[in-house]
C-alpha positions in Angstrom: 97.6 130.8 65.0 95.8 128.2 67.2 96.4 127.9 70.7 98.8 124.6 71.5 96.6 122.3 73.3 97.9 121.5 76.9 98.4 117.7 77.4 97.1 118.2 81.1 94.4 120.0 80.3 92.1 117.2 80.6 93.9 115.6 83.6 91.6 114.7 86.6 92.8 113.5 90.0 92.5 109.8 90.5 89.4 108.8 91.4 90.4 105.3 93.5 93.7 104.2 94.7 93.6 101.0 97.1 95.8 102.0 99.8 93.8 105.3 100.3 90.3 104.1 101.5 88.0 103.2 104.3 85.2 105.0 106.2 86.3 104.6 109.7 85.7 106.8 112.4 89.6 107.1 114.3 87.9 108.2 117.4 90.8 109.9 118.3 89.3 111.2 121.4 89.3 107.9 123.3 93.2 106.8 122.5 94.0 108.2 125.9 91.2 106.0 127.8 93.5 103.2 130.1 90.2 101.4 129.6 89.6 101.7 126.4 90.7 97.8 125.3 88.4 96.7 127.9 85.6 98.6 126.8 85.7 97.9 123.1 86.1 94.6 123.5 83.5 93.5 125.4 81.2 94.8 122.7 79.6 92.3 121.2 80.0 93.9 117.7 83.7 94.7 118.4 86.5 92.7 115.8 89.6 92.1 116.3 92.1 91.8 113.1 95.7 90.6 113.5 99.0 91.8 111.8 101.9 90.0 112.0 105.3 91.0 110.4 103.7 93.1 108.0 101.3 90.8 107.0 97.3 90.5 107.4 95.1 87.4 108.4 93.0 85.7 106.0 90.7 82.9 106.5 92.8 79.9 105.8 92.9 78.7 101.8 92.3 82.2 100.7 96.2 83.3 100.4 96.0 81.2 97.0 93.3 83.9 95.8 96.3 86.9 95.5 97.0 85.9 92.0 93.6 85.7 90.6 92.0 88.8 88.7 88.8 89.0 90.4 88.9 87.3 93.6 87.7 88.3 96.9 89.8 87.8 100.0 88.5 89.0 103.5 90.2 89.9 107.0 89.8 86.7 109.5 88.5 88.5 112.3 88.7 87.2 116.3 85.4 87.9 118.5 87.0 91.1 121.1 85.2 89.0 123.7 87.6 85.8 123.5 90.9 87.9 123.2 89.5 89.8 126.4 88.6 86.5 128.1 92.2 84.9 127.4 94.2 88.1 128.0 92.0 90.7 130.5 94.2 93.4 131.6 97.5 92.0 130.6 96.6 92.7 126.7 98.6 96.4 127.4 101.6 94.7 128.7 103.7 94.6 125.7 106.6 93.0 127.1 104.6 90.1 129.0 102.7 89.1 125.9 104.7 90.2 122.9 101.0 91.8 121.8 100.8 95.1 121.0 96.9 96.6 120.5 95.9 99.0 118.2 92.8 101.0 118.5 91.1 101.3 114.6 88.0 103.3 115.6 84.7 102.5 115.1 81.9 102.3 112.6 78.5 103.9 113.0 79.7 106.1 116.1 76.7 107.4 117.4 74.3 104.8 116.7 72.8 101.7 119.4 75.3 99.5 118.3 78.5 100.9 116.9 81.2 98.5 115.7 85.0 99.0 116.9 88.0 97.3 115.2 91.3 96.7 117.2 94.3 95.0 115.4 96.2 93.1 117.3 100.1 93.2 116.0 101.0 89.8 117.5 104.6 90.1 115.9 106.2 89.4 119.2 103.5 86.9 120.5 104.7 83.8 122.0 103.0 81.2 124.2 103.9 82.2 127.5 102.4 79.9 130.4 102.3 83.1 132.9 99.7 84.8 130.6 95.7 84.3 132.1 96.6 81.2 133.9 98.0 78.9 131.6 99.4 78.0 128.1 95.9 76.8 127.4 94.3 79.9 127.4 96.1 81.4 124.7 94.3 78.9 122.4 92.7 81.9 120.3 95.8 83.7 119.4 97.7 80.3 119.1 95.7 78.7 116.5 95.2 82.0 114.6 99.0 81.5 114.2 98.4 77.8 113.1 95.1 78.3 110.9 95.1 81.7 109.1 97.1 82.3 105.6 99.0 85.4 105.7 99.3 87.6 103.0 101.1 90.8 102.1 98.9 94.1 102.3 100.1 94.8 98.1 98.5 91.6 97.9 95.9 91.6 100.0 94.3 95.5 99.3 93.4 95.0 95.4 91.3 92.0 96.5 89.7 93.6 99.7 86.9 95.9 100.0 87.8 99.7 100.4 86.5 99.4 104.4 88.8 95.9 105.2 91.9 97.5 102.8 91.6 100.8 104.8 92.0 98.8 108.4 94.7 96.6 106.6 97.0 99.5 105.5 96.7 101.2 109.2 97.4 97.9 110.8 100.3 97.1 109.0 101.6 101.1 108.7 101.6 100.9 112.9 103.2 97.4 113.0 105.9 98.6 110.8 106.7 101.7 112.8 106.7 99.5 115.9 108.9 97.1 114.5 111.4 99.5 113.2 111.8 101.6 116.1 111.8 99.5 119.2 114.3 102.5 121.1 113.7 105.8 122.2 115.6 108.0 119.4 116.2 110.6 122.2 118.5 108.3 125.1 118.0 104.6 123.6 115.9 103.2 125.9 113.2 100.7 125.1 109.8 102.0 124.3 106.5 101.1 124.8 103.1 101.4 122.9 101.3 104.6 124.3 98.0 106.0 123.3 96.0 102.9 121.8 99.2 102.0 119.5 99.5 105.2 118.1 102.1 106.3 119.5 105.1 105.2 121.9 106.6 106.5 125.8 110.0 106.3 126.8 110.7 103.7 129.3 113.2 106.5 130.9 111.0 108.7 133.2 113.8 111.5 132.8 113.5 111.5 129.3 111.7 114.0 127.3 110.0 111.8 125.4 108.7 109.8 128.4 106.0 112.9 128.7 105.9 114.1 125.5 105.5 110.8 123.6 106.9 109.8 119.9 104.6 109.1 117.2 105.1 107.8 113.9 107.2 109.9 111.2 106.4 109.9 107.6 108.6 109.9 104.6 107.3 111.7 102.1 107.9 110.7 98.0 106.5 112.2 94.8 105.8 109.9 91.9 105.2 111.9 88.3 103.8 110.8 85.2 105.5 112.4 82.7 104.1 113.4 79.1 105.9 115.4 76.4 104.0 117.8 73.5 102.8 114.6 72.0 101.3 113.4 75.0 103.7 110.2 74.9 104.1 108.6 78.7 107.9 108.7 79.6 108.7 105.2 81.5 111.6 104.3 83.0 113.5 101.4 84.5 115.6 101.7 87.5 118.7 99.8 89.1 116.8 98.1 92.0 114.0 96.6 90.2 114.6 92.9 89.8 113.1 92.4 86.5 114.3 94.2 84.0 111.3 94.3 81.6 109.3 96.4 85.2 108.9 100.0 84.0 107.3 103.0 85.9 107.2 106.2 86.3 109.2 108.8 88.0 109.8 108.6 91.9 111.9 109.8 94.4 112.1 110.8 98.3 111.5 114.6 99.1 114.2 115.9 100.8 115.1 118.1 104.2 113.7 121.6 103.4 112.1 120.8 99.8 108.3 121.5 98.9 106.7 118.8 96.3 106.9 120.5 93.0 110.6 121.4 93.7 111.2 117.4 94.5 108.9 116.7 91.2 111.2 118.9 88.7 114.4 117.6 90.8 113.9 114.2 90.3 112.6 114.4 86.7 116.3 116.2 86.1 118.2 113.7 88.2 117.0 110.3 86.6 116.4 111.8 82.9 117.8 115.0 82.3 114.3 116.4 81.5 113.0 120.1 82.7 109.2 119.8 83.1 106.6 123.0 83.0 103.6 122.6 83.8 103.1 119.9 87.2 99.5 119.1 88.3 98.3 117.2 91.3 96.7 113.7 91.1 96.4 112.2 94.2 98.3 110.4 96.9 97.8 107.2 99.1 100.3 105.9 102.4 102.9 103.0 101.4 103.9 101.9 104.4 107.0 100.0 103.3 107.8 100.7 105.4 107.1 104.7 106.1 106.5 106.6 102.8 103.3 108.4 101.4 103.0 108.9 97.7 101.8 112.0 96.6 101.4 111.9 92.7 101.9 114.6 89.9 101.5 114.7 86.3 103.9 116.9 84.4 104.7 118.1 81.2 108.4 117.9 79.4 109.7 121.0 78.0 111.8 118.8 76.1 112.1 115.2 74.5 116.3 114.6 74.7 116.0 111.8 77.4 119.4 111.2 79.8 119.5 108.8 82.2 121.7 109.1 85.3 123.1 105.6 84.7 123.3 105.3 88.2 119.7 105.2 89.7 118.2 105.2 86.1 119.3 102.9 83.8 116.5 103.3 80.9 113.8 105.9 80.3 111.6 106.4 77.2 108.6 107.8 75.7 105.5 105.7 74.6 102.7 106.3 72.8 99.7 104.2 73.6 99.7 101.9 70.3 103.3 101.4 71.6 102.5 100.9 75.0 100.0 98.2 74.3 102.4 96.1 72.2 105.1 96.2 74.5 102.7 95.1 77.1 101.1 92.7 74.5 104.5 91.1 73.3 105.7 90.9 77.3 108.7 93.8 76.7 107.1 95.9 79.5 105.8 94.9 82.8 103.6 96.7 84.3 103.5 98.5 87.8 101.5 95.8 90.5 97.9 96.5 91.3 98.6 98.0 94.9 100.5 100.6 93.4 99.7 104.1 92.7 102.1 104.3 89.5 99.5 101.5 87.7 96.2 104.0 88.4 98.8 106.9 87.0 99.4 105.2 84.2 95.7 103.7 83.0 94.8 107.4 83.4 97.2 108.7 80.9 96.3 105.6 79.1 92.3 105.5 79.3 91.3 102.5 80.6 91.9 100.1 83.0 95.4 97.7 82.5 
């Protein structure tokens, strides 16, 4: 009797994920340098990118390209020397300027002309007469607010180069963290940026976080493409999704004290009533909405009797490839967005791009 063929046997790790790109050298050893921003902004090759309220700045008119299939979008850059001239040593004073500078890193480290990248979170930026000798000196960022387009990371990343997608993802992740944690979780006092935007320091000198610093907390989540013995894919619709035709794969947050594989199996049982057998790792990507890390798996269901919980998951069903293609063609199913890891997981099973 021939051995049964595992539907996971030929599964490969996901080769591309839109938010898991970039080749920048973080240069973490420079983050504690008090003169870091003055030094890098003075360099001719330094690029400054802008982030605001979870959006990234792109050149005027490029926001309209988000809805096009193959259009390219790039980040809007501001010369570092202009920013340094405008703000000088006040750039690091977040309370006065409303700006959080973030050192993203450099390219070509060790070469004659390394290129540094700085992100400015200007969510709290306001034109203030006391900055740089008068409101007229704030023209660089003032014009940027008015003249650049602003797009979401989910809209930007699928149209961007790998390098700029990586920059945007990091900038948005840190910007959202600073916006969501404005007070010390230990004592409740206001915090200020530290370590070149990668940490925070409590303003209370008597608090332990004043010296030990506060760092971003990441919320891990598992996401699983579940297949049965016939290699059919399970897709489900969750209550929180506004579009009733939106179907995707099983996902959920990792609970305290739980490993990733246990979370995969628990979520499958809770949402679909299915027990899982073999589980295989596919890849991961950051999901800064606001602070998740999506860890992808593929798993084989031990049965096909789907029983949704009715609270979080409203519907779940197995699809053959032909059934899935027909559902997409007839508009009976809406697929996940281009920036999501779920889309690439479905494509891995489907065997081609959607």
